[in-house]
GUGUGU-149869 format. One record per residue: residue in three letters; x, y, z of N, C-alpha, C, O in turn. Coordinates in steps of 0.02 Angstrom, whole numbers, plus 50000, padded with zeros to 5 digits. Example, Ala and Ser with C-alpha at 12.3 -4.5 7.8 and 13.67 -1.06 7.14 Angstrom:
residues 2
ala506604971650390506154977550390506604983550390507124983450423ser506424988850354506844994750357506455000250394506705005750402
This chain:
residues 591
met560025312445879559955317445826560415323345841560395326045896gly560835325345792561285330745802560965337445787560395337845765ser561345342845799561085349545786561115350945711561445347345674asn560785356245689560795358145619561505359645596561895362645633pro561685357445534562365358645509562565366045511563145367645524gly562095370545497562255377645498562475380045566562805385245572tyr562285376445617562455378245686563185376945702563485380145745his563485372045667564155369745683564675375245675565145375645714ala564595379445624565095384645611565145389545670565665392445682phe564595390345706564595394945762564905391845825565165395445868ile564885385245829565255381745882565995382845871566375384245918glu566215382245808566915383445792567115390745805567645392045833glu566685395345786566835402445796566885404245870567295408445889ala566455401245911566445402945982567005399546021567285402546067phe567165393246004567625389346045568325388446014568825388846049ile568355387145948568995385445917569385391545895569985392045909lys569065396245861569425401945833569745406445886570275409345872pro569455407145946569795411345997570425408246027570785411646064ile570585401946012571175398746040571805402246015571895403145955arg572225404246061572845407746044573465404046067574015404946040ser573395399746118573975396346146573815389046161573255387346180val574315384846152574245377646164574795375346210575385377046201leu574625371446260575115368146302575065360646290574535357646300ile575625357646270575655350446260576015347346320576585349046334val575665342846355575975339246411576025331946391575535328346390asp576645329946373576745323246344577465321246356577925325046340asp577575315346384578255313146399578625310546338579205308646344asp578305310446279578645308646217578905314746179579285314146131tyr578695320746202578885326846166579525329946195579675329046254pro579895333546153580495336946178580305343546212579895347346186thr580595344846269580495351346300581045356046275581565353746250tyr580935362546281581435367346257582085366546295582625366946265ser582045365446360582655364446400583045358346376583655358446373glu582675353046360583005346846338583365347846272583925345546263ile583045351346225583355352646160583995356746168584505355246137leu583965362046210584545366246220585105362446255585695363446239asp584925358146303585435354146338585795349546289586405348846292ile585405346346244585705341746196586165345546148586705343146130gln585935351546127586355355546082587005357546115587535357546084ser586965359146180587575360946216588065355146219588665356046212ile587795349146228588215343146231588535341846164589135340246160val588135342546110588395341346042588955346246025589455344345996leu588855352646044589365357746029590025356246065590565358246042lys589975352846121590585350946158590915344746128591445342646151gly590595341746077590865335846046590715329446084591005324246070glu590255329846131590075324046171589465320546141589105323446101lys589355314446161588785310546137588175311946181588205311546242pro587605313546148586995314846187586795308746228586925303146207pro586475309746285586255304146327585695300246294585325302946253gln585635293946313585095289746287584425292246314584365294346372ser583915292046271583255294346292582725289346268582785286546214thr582215288346309581655283946290581095287746255580595284846235lys581185294246247580655298246217580595296846142581085295646107ala579965296846119579825294946049580145299845999580335297745945trp580195306146017580455311045969581175309745950581385311645895met581565306545994582255305145978582315299645925582805299445887lys581815295145922581845289645875581475291245810581685289145756gly580925295045815580535296745756580175303345767579605303345788pro580505308845752580215315445769579695317945719579365322945732thr579605314545663579185317245609578465318445631578195323845619lys578145313545664577445314145683577355319945733576895323945727ile577795320145782577755325445833577875332245801577545337145818lys578355332545755578505338845720577905341445682577765347445682lys577545336945649576955338945610576405341845655576065346645636ile576325338745713575805341245759575975348245783575545352645783val576605349345802576815355945826576775361045770576525366545780glu577015359145710576995363745653576275365345633576135370845610gly575835360445641575125361545625574825366945668574425371045644phe575005366945731574765372245776575065378945757574725384045758arg575715379045739576055385345727575845388545660575915394545651lys575585384545614575355387345550574725391445559574555395545515leu574355390545614573695393745621573695401245630573245404245601pro574125404745664574685402545705574485402645780574105407045801leu574745397845818574615397545889575285397345927575775394745901leu575285400045986575865399346030575875392346059575365390046085val576435388846055576475381946078577005381346132577575383446122asp576815378446187577295376846241577245369446255576735366246243ile577795366646281577825359346292578085357946362578565361146385his577765353246395577995350846460577975343246457577505340346429asp578475339946486578495332646480578085329146534578025323046533gly577805332946581577385329946632577745325946684577435322846727arg578415326046681578795321946728579105325946784579415323146829gly579015332546783579335336646833580055338246816580415341246857asn580285336246755580975337646736581065344546706581625347146701asp580515347646686580555354146653580185359246695579675361946674gly580445360646754580125365446799579755361946855579655355846852ser579565365646904579235362946963578495361646951578225363546898glu578175358546999577455357446996577075364046993576575364746959glu577345369047030577015375647030577035378746961576555381946940gln577605377946925577655380646858577165377246810576855380546769leu577095370646816576635367046774575925369346787575535370446741ala575745370046851575075372346868574945379246839574395380746816tyr575465383646840575395390346812575255389846737574805393246711his575625385746701575525384946629574835382246614574515384246565leu574605377646655573945374646643573395379846644572905379446606his573475384946686572965390046693573055395846645572635400346644gln573595395746605573715401346560573605399446487573625403846443ser573485393146472573415390946403572675390246384572255388546425asp572535391546320571845390946295571665383646280571085381746285leu572165379646262572045372546245572605368346276573195370046270leu572405362946309572885358146337572835351746298572305348746293val573405349546269573445342946237573815338446286574405339546300leu573465333446312573705329546369573795322246351573325318846330asp574405319846360574535312646351574255308946412574355311046469tyr573895303446399573605299646454574125295746493574075295046554gln574625293046458575145288846490575785292946498576235292446457leu575815296846550576385301346559576985297946590577535300846591asn576895292046615577465288446644577625282146604577705276746631gly577675283146537577865277646493577275274046462576695275346480ala577425269446416576905265946379576455261746424575885260346406asp576705259846482576305255846528575985260046583575745257346633gly575975266646574575695271046625574955269846635574595267846589asp574735271146697574035269746714573585275946710572985275446725gly573865281646690573455287646682573375291746745573055296946743thr573665289546801573575293046864573815300246860573475304846883arg574405301246831574695307946826574255312346781574145318246797ala574015309746725573605313546679572945315546711572705321146702ile572655310946750572025312446784572125318046835571695322346842glu572685317846871572835323146920572905329846885572665334946911ile573235329946827573305336246789572625338646766572475344646770ala572205334046742571525335946720571125338946778570745343746769arg571215336246838570885339046897571115346146910570715350546927gln571775347346903572035354046914571735358946864571565364646881val571675356746802571385361046750570655362546766570435368246760met570275357446785569565358246798569435362146863568875364246876ala569955363046903569875367146964569955374546949569835378746992asn570155376146888570225383146867569535386146853569095382646828asp569445392446869568795395646861568635397046788568045397746771arg569125397646745568995398946675568785392446640568925387046665phe568455393046582568245387046546568845384446506569135388246467asn569015378146515569625375246486569455370046433568975366246439leu569855369946380569795364946327570385360146331570965362246335val570235353646332570745348546339570635343146286570065341046274val571175340846255571155334946211571635329846240572235331046243val571375324146260571795318646285572035314746224571645311946186his572705314746215573025311946156573445305946181573945306946215thr573255299946163573555294046195573645288146149573305287546098ser574105283746168574195277446133573795271846165573725266346137ala573525273246224573115268246259572455267246224572265271346181lys572095262046241571435260846214570975266646236570915268046295leu570665269946188570285275946202569725274846253569635278946298glu569365269346245568805268046291569045267346362568715269746409asp569625264046372569895263246439570125269946468569985271546526ala570475273846427570705280446449570115284946467570125288546516phe569595284646425568995288646437568675286946503568515291346543arg568575280546516568235278346577568635279946639568355282146689glu569285278946637569705280446695569715288046708569705290246766met569745291946654569755299246662569085301646690569065305846734leu568535298846665567875300746689567785299046763567545303146802leu567985292946781567935290946851568365295446896568175297146951gly568955297246870569415301446909569165308546919569395312046964leu568695310746877568415317446883567755317546922567455322846931met567535311646944566925311246984567095310947058567615308447077ser566635313447098566685312347170566115307847191565605307647157pro566175304147247565635299547268564965303147275564935308947293cys564435299447259563765302447259563305299647313562805302747330thr563465293847340563005290647387563125293047458563685294247479glu562575293647495562615295447565562765289247607562635283547586lys563045290447666563215284947710562575281447733562075284647749leu562595274747733562015270847757561915272247831562385272847870ser561285272647851561135273347922561355267047959561475261847928glu561395267548025561605261748064561115255948054561325250148050lys560475257448050559965252248039560045249147971560015243047964glu560155253347919560245250747851560885246647845560905241547812ser561415249047878562045245447876561985238547909562235233547882asp561655238247966561555231848000561135227147956561265221147952arg560615229947924560175225847883560555223047822560475217247805ser560955227247789561335224947730561835219647750561935214747713thr562165220547807562655215547831562305208847845562565203547828his561715209247875561335203147890561125199647825561195193547819leu560875203347777560635200347714561205197047676561125191547649ile561775200447673562345197747636562625191547671562785186547639ser562695191947737562965186247776562525180047768562765174447760lys561875181247770561405175747762561445172547693561435166447686ala561505176847641561525174347572562185170747558562205166347515glu562725172547594563375169447582563395162147605563825158447584phe562925160147649562895153047668562735148747608562965143047603asp562335151347561562135147647501562605148847442562615144847395asp562985154347445563425155947388564065159147415564075165047433asp564615155147417565245157647442565535163347400565915167447425asn565345163547336565615168547289565155174647280565225178447232leu564685175447327564185180747318564505187647308564345191047260leu564955189647354565245196347349565665197147286565655202347254val566035191947269566445192147208566005193047147566155197047103asn565445189447145564985189947088564645196747084564545199647030ile564455199347143564135206047145564615211347119564425215547079arg565235211047142565725216147122565915215447048566075220347015ala565885209347022566015208346951565435210946908565525212746850ala564825210946938564235213046901564095220446907563685223246870phe564445223846953564355231046960565035234346955565415234847003arg565175236646894565805239946880565675246846852565125249646861val566165249746818566095256746795565495257546748565175262746748glu565355252546707564795253146660564145254246698563755258646680gln564035250246750563425250946790563445257446831562935260746840tyr564035259246855564095265246897563955271546855563605276046879phe564215271746794564075277546751563335278046734563065283546729cys563015272446725562295272346712561925275346771561445279146763leu562135273546830561835276346891561935283846895561475287446913arg562545286246878562695293346883562315297446831562185303346842lys562125294346776561725297746725561025299246753560775304846746asp560715294146783560035294946809559915289446861559775283746843ala559975291146925559945286246979559255282846981559215276746991lys558735286646971558055283746974557945278846917557695273346928lys558145280746858558065276346800558505270146807558305264646787ala559105270946836559555265346845559265260246894559315254146881phe558965262546948558675257846996558075254046966557985248146979ile557675257546927557105254246893557355248846846557075243346844ala557895250346808558185245346763558455239446802558385233646781phe558775240846858559035235446901558465231046927558515224946925arg557925234146951557365230446978557025226146925556775220746940lys557005228646863556685224946808557155219946774556945216146731gly557795220046794558275215446764558495217446695558665213146654glu558475223946681558665226446615559415228246614559725229046666gln559685228746554560395230546545560515237746569560075242046561pro561105239146598561675234546607561675231046675562195229146701phe561075230246704561025227446772560735220346773560575217746827ser560675217146716560325210746713560685205446755560355201646792ile561345205046751561715199946790561655201446864561545196946904leu561735207646883561685209646953560975208146980560895205847036ser560485209446939559795208246959559675200746970559315198847017asp559965196546927559895189246935560215186847000559945182547034ile560785189847017561135187947079560695189647140560625185647186cys560395195647139559975197847194559325193747197559065192347251glu559075191847139558465187647136558605180847167558195178247205ala559195178047151559375171547179559475171847254559365166947290ala559695177647278559795178547351559145179547388559135179447450gly558605180647350557945181447382557805188347409557365189247451trp558175193447384558065200147408557485203447372557445203047310arg557035206647409556435209647380556305216647408556575218347461glu555915220447373555625226847395556125231247433556645233247406ala555985232847497556395237447535557115234947543557585238847541asp557195228347551557855225447557558255226447493558865227447495leu557915226247437558255227047373558535234147367559085235147340lys558165239047392558405246047390559025246847434559505250247415ile559005243747493559575244247539560195240947508560745243647511ile560095235147479560655231547448560945235447390561555235847381phe560505238447349560745242347292561175248247316561695249647287arg560945251647368561335257247396561995254647423562515258047416trp561985248847455562605246047482563095244347425563695245547431ile562835241647370563255239847313563595246047284564195245947269val563215251347277563505257647251564035260347298564575262347277lys563875260347363564345262747412564975258547413565535261147419asp564895252047406565465247447405565915248947345566525248947350phe565605250347287565995252047228566395258447239566985258847221glu566075263447268566415269747279566985269147330567495272447323gln566885264847380567415263747429568015260247397568595261747411arg567865255347353568405251747318568755256147267569335254947250ser568405261247242568685265647191568925272347219569085276947182ala568945272847286569095279247318569765282047295569835288147288gly570255277747282570915280047261570905283047191571365286847173lys570405281447152570365284047083569915290147076569975293947028met569465291147125568965296447119569195302847153569665302947193gln568825308247137568935314647171568745313847245568315309747261pro569045317847289568815317747359568075319647363567825323447322ala567735317047413567015318047419566835325447425566305327547402lys567275329447456567125336547467567095340547403566825346147403val567365337947347567385341747285566695342047253566535346947220gln566285336847262565615336547233565615337547158565225341647132ala566045333847123566095334447050565575329947017565515324047035gln565205332646969564715328846932564745330846859564365335146837pro565215327846821565265329746750564715326746708564355322146730gln564645329346647564225326346595564685322746547565285324346544trp564415318046509564865314346464564455310546411563845309946415ser564835308146362564545303746310565045298246296565595299446272glu564845292046311565285286346297565285284846222565765281846197asp564775286746187564755285546114565235290146077565585288046032asp565245296546097565655301446062566295303146099566705307046075leu566395300246158566995301046198567155308446213567645311146188trp566725311546252566865318246278566625318746350566145315346369ile566945323046388566765324346458566705331846465567125335646440arg566195334046500566095341146509565915342546582565485339246610ser566245347446612566075349746679565955357246676565995360146623lys565805360346733565705367546734566325371246712566285376646683glu566905368246725567535371846713567885369846648568395372746632gly567625364946611567995363046551567675357646510567155354846527phe568015356146454567785351146406568385346946385568915349646371ile568295340246384568835335646367568625331346308568105328146310ala569045331246256568955326746199569515321546200570005322346235phe569435316246161569915310746161570105308846090569685308546046thr570755307346080570985304946015571585300346025571945300846075asn571685295945977572215290945982572825293045941572765295245885lys573415292145971574035293845937574165289345877574535291145831asn573875283445878574015278445826573575279145765573615275045719asp573145284345763572685285245707572975289345650572625293445621gly573615288345635573925292045581574035299345600574145300945658glu573995303745550574105310845562573455313945588572995315445550val573425314845652572815317245685572805324845685573295328045705asp572255327745664572135334945670571785336045737571185335045743ile572165338045787571915338545855571345343545860570855342345895leu571415349245827570885354245829570245351745796569695353445818gln570325347645744569735344845711569385339745756568775339345758val569785335845793569505331145842569115334945895568555333045913leu569405340345920569065344445970568415347345942567905347345975phe568445349845880567855352745848567295347645842566715349145857lys567445341645819566945336345811566635334345878566045332945883ser567045334245930566795332545996566335338046022565825336546054leu566515344246009566085349846029565415349645993564895351146022ile565425347645929564805346845891564375341345923563765342145929ala564705335845943564335330345975564025332646041563475330646058trp564385336846078564105339746140563535344546123563035344646158ser563615348446071563115353246047562915358146102562355357946127pro563385362646121563225367646172562625371946153562515373246094lys562245374046202561635377946191561795384746159562345387346169pro561325387546121561445394146091561635399446143562075403546130ser561315399346201561465404246252562195403746275562515408746291arg562465397546278563165396646296563615399546242564135402546257leu563425398546180563825401346125563835408946129564355412046117phe563265411946145563245419246151563735421646204564125426246192leu563725418446263564145420646318564885419046305565325422846324thr565015413346271565705411646253565985416746204566565418746208lys565565418746157565765423946109565905430446145566385433946130leu565485432246193565575438346232566245438046269566615442946272arg566385432246299567015431546336567615432346290568105435646309ser567585429346231568155429946185568225437146159568785439446147gln567665440646150567695447646127568005452046180568395456646164leu567845450846243568155454646297568915453446299569305457946313gly569105447146285569815445646283570175448846224570735451146231glu569835449046167570145451646106570175459246105570675462146084phe569645462446128569605469746126569635472846195569385478446206gly569935469146242569915471346312570205478246324569895482246359val570785479746295571115486146308570705491946279570595497046312ala570465491046217570055496246186569405497146224569165502846232ala569125491646247568505492046285568615495546352568185499346375glu569195494346382569355497746445569385505246435569115509046475asp569715507546381569765514646367569075517746358568935523246382ala568635514046323567955516546312567565516846377567145521346387ala567685512046421567315511746484567525516946535567145518846579leu568145519246529568405523946579568075530846575568015534246626gly567865532846516567565539446510568105544846512568695543346501asn567915551246525568415556546525568695557746594568425555446644asp569255561246596569615562146659569235566446709569345565746769tyr568785570846685568405574846732567935570546774567855571546834val567615565746740567175561146775567565556946825567355556146882leu568145554346803568545550146847568825554046906568875551546961ala569015560346893569285564546946568755565847000568905565447060arg568125567346978567605568547026567445562247066567355562547127trp567435556647032567285550247066567815548647118567655546747174tyr568465549447098568995547547144569045552547202569235550747258ser568885558947188568885563847241568375562147295568505562847354glu567775559847273567255557847321567475551747360567325551147420leu567835547247328568085541247363568575543247419568545540547474leu569015547847404569515549847453569205553447513569455552847569lys568655557047502568345560847556567865556547597567765557847656gly567575551447567567055547647601567325543047655567905540947653asp566875541447703567065536447752566975529447720566775528947663leu567145524247759567155517547730566485515447700566475513047643pro565905516347735565275514447704565125518147639564905515147591ala565265524647639565145528647578565595526147522565375525847464arg566215524447537566675521947486566415515447455566435514547394arg566185511047497565945504647471565375505547422565335502147371thr564925510147438564365511447394564595514647329564375512647275leu565035519647335565285523047275565675518247230565605518447169ile566085514047260566465509147221565995504447185566085503047125gly565485501947221565005497347189564655500647131564555497447079thr564455506947139564115510547085564575511547025564375510546968ala565195513547038565675514846984565835508446946565865508546884val565955503046982566105496746949565525494446905565635492046850ala564915495246930564335493246892564275497346827564125494546774arg564395503846832564335508146773564905506846723564785506746663his565505505946748566065504446703565955497646669566115496846610ser565695492846706565565486246677565045486746621565105483446569glu564545490946632564035491946581564335494946518564175492946462gln564785499946527565105502946469565575497946434565635498046373leu565895493746474566335488646445565945483946400566165482246345leu565365481746424564945477246385564645480846324564575477846271asp564475487146332564205490946275564695491046217564495490946159tyr565345491146233565855491646180565875485346137565975485846076val565775479446167565855473246130565185469946111565175465246071gln564625472446138564005468846128563755468946056563395464446035glu563955474046017563735474245947563985468145909563615465245869asn564615466245921564895460345888564525453945911564415449445871val564345453745974563995447946000563285447645972563035442245955leu562955453345967562285453645938562295451345865561855447645843glu562805453645829562865451645759562985444045753562705440745709phe563385441445798563515434145801562865430445815562715425445782ala562475432845863561845429645881561355429745823561005424845810glu561325435345787560865435845730561045430845675560615427545647arg561705430245661561925425545610561775418345632561555414245592leu561905416945696561785410245722561045408245715560885402845690ile560605412645738559885410945736559645410045665559245405645651lys559885414345620559675413745550559905407145519559515403745486ala560535405345531560795399145503560455393045534560295388245500asp560355393245600560065387545635559335386445615559115380745609ser558975391945606558265391345589558155388945517557595386845499asn558675389145476558615386845407558785379445399558785376845343gly558925376045454559105368945451558485364445450557925366945451pro558595357945447558025353245445557595353345507556995352145504leu557895354745565557505355445627557245362545633557605367245616ala556635363345656556345370045662555875370445721555655365345748gly555715376545741555215377645793555355374045858555925373945882asp554825371145887554895367745952555345361645949555645359745999glu555405358545890555855352845883556585355045890556995351545920leu556735360845861557415363545866557565365545939558115364445964val557075368645971557145370446042557265364146084557695364146129lys556895358846070556965352646108557665349646098557955346946145gln557925350146037558585347446023559125351046063559585347946090his559065357646068559575361546103559525361046178560035360446213phe558915361246204558825362046277558505355946311558425355946372lys558325350846272558005344846299557365346446337557195343246386val557015351546312556375353646341555845353446286555925356546233asp555305349746297554775349146248554225354146263553805353046307leu554225359746227553735365046239553035363246214552555366946228thr552975357746177552305355546156551945351846213551345350746211asp552325349946264552045346746324551835352346372552235356646389lys551205352246393550925357646434551315358546499551445364246519arg551485353146532551845353646595552525356946585552735361146624ser552875354846532553525357846518553455365146498553865369246517ser552935366646460552815373546439552675378046499552925383646503asn552275375646546552125379446606552745380546648552845385846676lys553155375246653553785375846690554245380946658554575384846693ala554265381046591554675385946555554435392946569554835397546579asp553765393946569553485400646583553665402846654553865408546665glu553595398246701553725399746771554465401646782554615406646814asp554915397646754555625398946763555845405346726556275408946750his555535406546668555685412746632555485418846674555865423646677asn554905418546705554675424246746555155425446804555295431146822ile555395420046835555865420646890556515423946866556775428546898phe556755421646809557385424246781557315431646764557775435646776ala556735433546736556625440446715556525445146774556685451046770cys556255442546829556045446846885556565447646939556685453246962thr556885442246961557325442547019558025439747003558125436346953lys558485441247047559165438947040559455437747110559135439247160lys560055435147112560395434147176560515440847210560725445647177ala560385441247275560465447547311561195449447316561625445047327his561345455847310562025458247319562025464347364561495466947381gly562615466647382562665472547425562815470747497562785464947517trp562975475847535563165474947606562675478347653562755478147713his562165481547624561645484647665560985484247628560975482447569leu560445485847661559775485547632559725490147572559955495847574gln559425487747517559365491647456558665491047428558285486547445thr558495495747383557855495547349557795488947310558245487147272gly557235485547319557135479247283557365473047320557255467447296his557685473847378557875467947417557245464447442556805467647472ile557205457947431556655453947456556905450147517557395446447513phe556575451147573556805447847634556225443847665555635445047653arg556435439047707555945434747740555945436247815556465436347847ala555355437547841555275438947913554545437847931554105438547888glu554405436247993553715435148017553345430047973552745430847961asn553695424947950553395419647909553085422447844552585419847820ala553385427747818553135430747756553715433647717554265434547744phe553585435147654554065438547612553905446047611553315447947609trp554415450147611554345457347609554805460047553555285456747534val554645466047528555085469347480555205476447503554735480147520cys555845478447504556035485247523555935489847463556205488547409leu555555495347472555405499847416555585507047432555335511547397ser555985508347481556235515147492556735516847438557065512447411pro556805523347421557305525347370558015523447392558175523647451ser558425521647344559105519447359559505524647396559905522947440cys559405531147379559795536347411559645537047486560035539847523asp559055534447507558875534747578559135528747617559045528347678leu559455524047582559645517747614560395516847623560615511847651val560795521747600561515521247609561695523147680561555528747701pro561995518547719562145519947789562565526347797563105526947767gly562315530947838562695536947854562635542647803562895548047815gln562295541347747562265546547695561765551947713561885557847700arg561195550147742560675554947761560735556347837560655551747877lys560855562647854560975564347925560525570047950560645572648004thr560025571947910559585577447929558875574847935558715569247916gly558425579147963557725577447969557635571348013557945570748065met557185566847991557035560948032557635556348038557695552548086phe558095556647989558695552347993559135554448052559455550248083lys559135561048067559545563548122559285560948188559675559748234asp558625560148194558325558148258558325550648269558115548348323met558545546648220558465539348225559095535748251559105529648253ser559615539548270560225536448296560505531448245560645533348188asp560585525148264560855520248218560315516048184560455510648158his559695518548184559145514948150559005518248083559015524348076met558885514048033558745516447965558005515647950557765510047945pro557615521147943556915520547925556845518547852557195521147809phe556395513947837556275511947768555555509447761555235507647810leu555315509547699554645507047684554705500147653555135498847611ala554265495647675554255488847647553535486747638553085488747675val553425482547588552765479747574552765472347592553215468647571arg552275470347630552195463247646551845459947588551275461647571leu552175455147556551935451947495551425446547510551475443047561lys550955445747465550435440647473550565434947424550685436147365pro550535428747448550675423047404550105421647356549515422247374trp550275419747295549795417247245549795409647253550295406347236his549245406847277549235399747296549065395047239549135388947246lys548835397647183548645393247129549255390947090549765394347088ser549205385147058549775382247023549915385646956550495386046935glu549385388246923549495391246857549735398546865549665401546918val550005401146810550235408146809549625412646815549105411146784pro549655418146854549075422646861548835425046793549245426646749pro548175425546782547915427746717548105434946702548165436846643asp548195439046753548405445946742549145446846758549335451646792val549545442246733550265442146749550605448546726551135450346753his550325452046677550635458246652550385464446688550505470046665ser550045463646744549755469346779550255472946825550065477646860asn550885470846824551405474046865551305473046940551575476946980arg550925468046960550805466947031551215461147059551245460347120tyr551525457147016551795450747039552555450747041552905454147003ile552805446647087553515445347095553615437847092553245434047123phe554115435747053554265428547046554965427347072555435430847052leu555045422347115555715420747139555775413247154555265409847163glu556385410947156556525403947173556945403847237557425407547243leu556755399547283557115399047346557125391747368556605388547374asp557725389147380557815382247402557485377347353557175372447373gly557545378847288557275374447237556535374847226556255371147186lys556205379347262555475380047256555315386947228555605391947250ser554845387247180554655393647151554095396747191553665393347219his554095403447194553595407247231553325412747186553705416347154thr552655413347184552335419047151552015423247205551595420847243leu552225429547208552005434047262551685440247231551855442247176cys551215443147268550855448947243550955454847290550975454047351ile551005460847262551115466847302550485468947339550525472847387asn549895466547317549275467847352548865461447355549135456047344glu548225461847370547815455847374547735452747304547485456147259pro547945446547294547925443547227547235443647195547185444647134asp546715442547234546035442247206545705449147198545145449647173his546055454347218545775461147214546295465747183546695468847219pro546305466347117546825470147082546885477347104547435480147101asn546345480447126546365487547144546485488747218546455494447241ser546625483547255546745484447326547425487747338547865487747295ser547495490747398548115494247415548645489347439548475484347471pro549275490747425549815486647452549825487047528549655492247556his550035481647560550095481547633550795484047651551245480047662trp550865490747654551525493647667551595495447741551105496647776tyr552225495547763552375496947833552995501347838553465500447800pro553005506047884553625509647900554035505447950553805504148005leu554615503447931555045499247973555695502847987555855507847955his556065500348036556695503448056557225498048064557175493748108ala557735498248020558265493148022558825495248070559045500948070ser559035490548111559585491848158560245492548120560305490348062asn560735495648153561405496448125561385499648056561785497948012leu560915504448047560845508147984560735503647924560915505347868gly560435497847936560275493347881560845489147856560785485747805arg561415489247892561985485047871561825477647887561505476147937phe562065473247844561965466147855562435463547909563005465947916glu562195458747946562585456148002563095450847981563595449848016asp562975447547924563425442247902563345441147827562985444847793glu563685435947801563655434447730562965432047707562815432347648asp562565429747754561885427547737561395433347733560795432447724lys561665439447740561275445547733560695445947783560135447747766arg560855444147844560355444747898560385451847928560915455047929phe559825454247950559785460647984559195460648032558765456148029thr559165465648074558625466348124558235472748110558525477948096phe557575472248113557165478248104556635478548158556455473548189thr556375484648169555865485848219555215487648184555205491548136lys554655484748208553995485948178553505487448235553515484248287leu553065492348223552545494048272551985488948270551805486348217his551705487648329551125483148332550705485148394550915489348434ile550115482348400549665483848456549765478548510549685472548499asp549935480848570550025476448627549575478948684549695484148713gln549045474948698548555476648750548255483648738548185487748784gly548095484948675547755491148657548225497048649547985502548635lys548885496048658549355501548651549865500048596550035494248582ile550115505448566550625504548514551295502848547551505506148594ala551605497548521552245495348548552705493548489552485492148434ala553355493548503553855491748452554135484848467554255483048524lys554225480948415554485474248423555035472948371554955474748313glu555585469848393556125468248347555995461648311555715457048340his556205461348248556125455248208556785453748172557145458248151gln556935447348166557515445048128557305443948056556775441148042ala557735446148010557575445447939558205443247901558765444147925ala558105440547842558655438647798558455440047726557925437847704val558885443547690558755444947619558865438547579559395435447585val558375436647539558405430247503558455431247427558635426547391ala558295437247403558325438447331558305445947319558245449947366gln558355447847257558335454947239557975455947173558085452247125leu557535460847171557205462547109557705465547060558165469147079arg557615464046996558005467446945557795474846946557235476546965tyr558255479046925558185486246935557515488946910557175492646945glu557325487046848556715489846819556085487646858555605491446861tyr556095481646886555535479146925555495482846993554945484447017ala556075484147023556085487747086555805494847077555405497147117ile556015498247023555775505047009555025504946996554665509347019asn554785499846959554065499346944553655498847008553155502347015leu553855494347054553475493447115553515499547160553035501247195ala554105502847161554165508947200553695514347174553405518147213gln553625514647108553165519547078552445517747094552035522247107met552275511347094551605509247112551435511247183550885513547197leu551925510447229551815512347298551725519847304551305522247342gly552125523647266552065530847267551395533147240551095537947266thr551145529747188550485531447161549945530247212549465534047217asn550025524847251549535523347304549525528747357548995530447384phe550115531647372550145537047422549805543447397549545547247438thr549805544547332549555550847305548865550247274548645554847239arg548525544647285547865543747255547355548647287547425550647344val546865550347247546335554947271545705550947284545475547247241gly545425551647344544815548147361544215551147324544145557347323leu543795547147295543195549447260542565547747300542565542947338asp542055551647291541445550847332540925546247300540335546647317phe541135541947255540665537247224540465532047274540835530547321ile539865529147264539615523847308539585517347268539335517347211gly539825512047297539795505547262539835499947312539725500947371ser540005494047288540065488147332540685488947377541115493147363asp540715484847430541285485147475541925483447437541935479047394arg542445487047453543085485947420543615484147472543555485847531val544125480847448544685479247492545175484947488545415486547434ala545325488147544545765494047544546495491847551546945496047551
């Protein structure tokens, strides 16, 4: 089921309309250098050299494609992909500067195997920006698609253990006594079709294999005839996958790349984090390449949130200079900021730079966000007026069924994590940093101005040498699976760590009015992190044989509260410090 028709116009607005430049990499096209060289030869009265390029024999089709782009109007550049028009470095530069790449699959002639095109696609997908590619070829589309997809994948299977390897060798050797063609038949039954099915969903693929379902029915019959069962069947299946990857190693990405694209064999598109690839055939008459790309994007149906961010990215590109001027503010502000930078030592500079960049970024986004908000409002209105509505529309976009209680609970949990915490940043301890120490989670709630290394040098800070005093609350875990009933009570922190979600409470979860378990701690090296993992050392007082003693603890920051949540918890802690004790008598309370 596709997305609502009203949604399609916004896919075009977000992805197609911002295109300003096109790079065509095709060995049938004329390069500018080639045209000028031929003209120079003609002017000398000499005969142009023979060429195998299609444009020399029939330039009309190629001319229409180029003119079609220029009517929009788009900047068009051409490279023949052969290294004849500039170096490899120049081609790589062009690949990263164009909004759309039109790529011929057979760059080394009509009998080309696509190796060069796949390598170029890898270079494009290695770029950090999101890239749009249309593979334009005379080869059979299904073959070009499969080879390109395989070429953008890296191996997924882990190496068999020594025990598993010995067992698989024994099983295969034994079965070969009864069937000399066993390995040939296995390899014929497990090809790219079966491999792609595995890459879509490994668990589902193995179940289909075990049940003898397509596309594994022939392979399953071979294994059944060999007498392989249960645990042996799992080992053999892993061996078969590994064998395929070893035989295809020359076509696949190196293992260290860890590439895992998404794709559709029905609609012929490939999508990775860094780009999107559509496919079209040169032999299909007058092809509108942008229309092919648009239809493939519709088939992919990017999520609304992706469209919002893509629109934001294009707005920053379109209004970047004006947005920069708006973000800079007046010269008095900039003069004061830069004056402080020049006077400050290195730690102070790092903090000031971080603050300034954050504020300028906020102003930059403020300049363009009105256009993005307007885009989002139009999108939601148009999408909600389509045949799909409510939870069905949500399911279509995100593949999440909110009518299912388990999925709904998961959505609530993940939403809370997203709203509450983010990836930790900074080079020293900050307000809202969540760290792990003493087999527990803690949150730093001292004011930010007290945590900048070297900034406070009077009072207790003067007496602490290179130790940074700070306040932290030891968080209490919420052990129940459901969301706390008083989730809006401002007591809870939600975070994800190592793929596992955690719900933590600033005080005793079962006693809403209890006091937070706060501690005065002292961070070594003025709270600076020791490495990229944001580790640091702090000292905490404890009782040792009836006497107060100090003990050092190792800690690592694992997450960070969003600003408004950090301020809220800091205020709660401050309220706890200033509470007034009342002389009422009641049941025992947790303090």
